[in-house]
C-alpha positions as CSV (number, residue, x, y, z in Angstrom):
1,M,-190.0,0.4,160.4
2,V,-190.6,-2.0,157.6
3,I,-188.5,-5.2,157.4
4,R,-188.6,-7.4,154.3
5,P,-187.3,-10.9,154.1
6,V,-183.9,-11.2,152.3
7,D,-181.6,-14.0,151.2
8,S,-178.5,-13.9,153.3
9,N,-176.4,-13.9,150.1
10,E,-177.9,-10.5,149.2
11,I,-176.9,-8.7,152.4
12,E,-174.0,-6.3,152.1
13,L,-171.8,-4.3,154.4
14,G,-173.8,-1.3,155.8
15,D,-177.2,-3.0,155.4
16,I,-179.5,-2.8,158.4
17,I,-180.8,-6.3,159.2
18,A,-183.3,-7.7,161.7
19,Y,-182.4,-10.9,163.5
20,E,-183.7,-13.0,166.4
21,R,-181.6,-13.6,169.5
22,N,-183.1,-15.0,172.7
23,D,-186.7,-14.5,171.4
24,K,-186.0,-10.8,170.8
25,L,-185.9,-9.0,167.5
26,I,-182.8,-6.9,167.1
27,V,-182.2,-4.4,164.3
28,H,-178.6,-3.5,163.7
29,R,-176.2,-2.5,160.9
30,V,-173.8,-5.1,159.3
31,V,-170.2,-4.2,159.9
32,V,-168.4,-7.5,159.0
33,I,-169.4,-10.4,156.8
34,D,-167.5,-13.7,157.2
35,E,-167.9,-17.4,156.2
36,D,-168.4,-20.2,158.7
37,Y,-166.5,-23.5,158.4
38,D,-169.4,-24.9,156.4
39,G,-169.5,-22.0,154.0
40,S,-172.6,-20.3,155.5
41,L,-172.4,-16.6,156.1
42,I,-171.8,-15.1,159.5
43,F,-172.6,-11.4,160.1
44,T,-171.2,-9.1,162.7
45,T,-173.5,-6.2,163.5
46,R,-173.4,-3.1,165.6
47,G,-176.2,-0.7,166.7
48,D,-175.7,2.8,165.4
49,S,-175.9,4.1,168.9
50,N,-173.6,1.4,170.3
51,L,-169.8,1.6,170.7
52,E,-169.3,-2.1,170.8
53,I,-170.0,-4.7,168.1
54,D,-172.5,-7.5,168.7
55,R,-171.9,-11.3,168.8
56,S,-172.0,-13.0,165.4
57,V,-175.3,-13.5,163.6
58,H,-175.8,-16.7,161.6
59,S,-177.9,-16.7,158.4
60,N,-180.6,-18.8,160.1
61,Q,-181.2,-16.0,162.6
62,I,-181.9,-13.3,160.0
63,V,-185.5,-12.2,159.7
64,G,-185.0,-9.6,157.0
65,R,-183.4,-6.3,155.9
66,L,-184.7,-2.8,156.7
67,Y,-186.8,-1.6,153.8
68,L,-188.4,1.6,155.2
69,Y,-187.8,3.7,158.3
70,V,-189.8,6.7,159.2
71,P,-188.0,8.6,162.0
72,I,-189.8,9.9,165.1
73,V,-193.0,7.8,164.5
74,G,-192.0,5.3,167.2
75,H,-191.1,8.0,169.8
76,P,-194.7,8.3,171.3
77,F,-194.8,4.5,171.7
78,V,-191.5,4.5,173.5
79,F,-192.6,7.3,175.8
80,L,-196.0,5.5,176.5
81,S,-194.1,2.4,177.5
82,S,-192.2,4.2,180.2
83,P,-193.7,4.6,183.7
84,L,-194.0,8.3,183.3
85,G,-195.6,8.1,179.9
86,L,-198.1,5.4,181.0
87,T,-199.0,7.4,184.1
88,L,-199.6,10.6,182.2
89,F,-201.6,8.7,179.6
90,L,-203.9,7.2,182.2
91,L,-204.3,10.6,183.9
92,V,-205.4,12.2,180.7
93,V,-207.8,9.4,179.8
94,G,-209.2,9.6,183.4
95,L,-209.6,13.3,183.1
96,I,-211.4,13.0,179.8
97,L,-213.8,10.4,181.2
98,V,-214.6,12.6,184.2
99,L,-215.3,15.6,182.0
100,V,-217.5,13.6,179.6
101,Y,-219.4,12.1,182.6
102,K,-220.0,15.6,184.1
103,R,-221.2,17.0,180.8
104,T,-223.7,14.1,180.3
105,R,-225.1,14.6,183.9
106,Q,-225.4,18.4,183.3
107,S,-227.2,17.9,180.0
108,R,-229.8,15.5,181.6
109,S,-230.6,18.1,184.3
């Protein structure tokens, strides 16, 4: 996923934006654009997999707009961050280290 900085005035309905909330980066689609009392833009977003809309996003929270997305690339990282994925990864690495160690001991004999 590639996010590029964008001026909030350039954001349109349907754009996918990245914004910060509680020190987390959130990437959701813009479903409503409103103006605040001072004339600044307020965006309402919703994740494509979510049924409910999010709280309002103010212009100063916006990090950028989605520029490029390559599906499936992040799936291995999501799996590795799960307990099962991490356990399997560590088992495979451990097995490889044991096999390499055995081969080096056999070749020295």
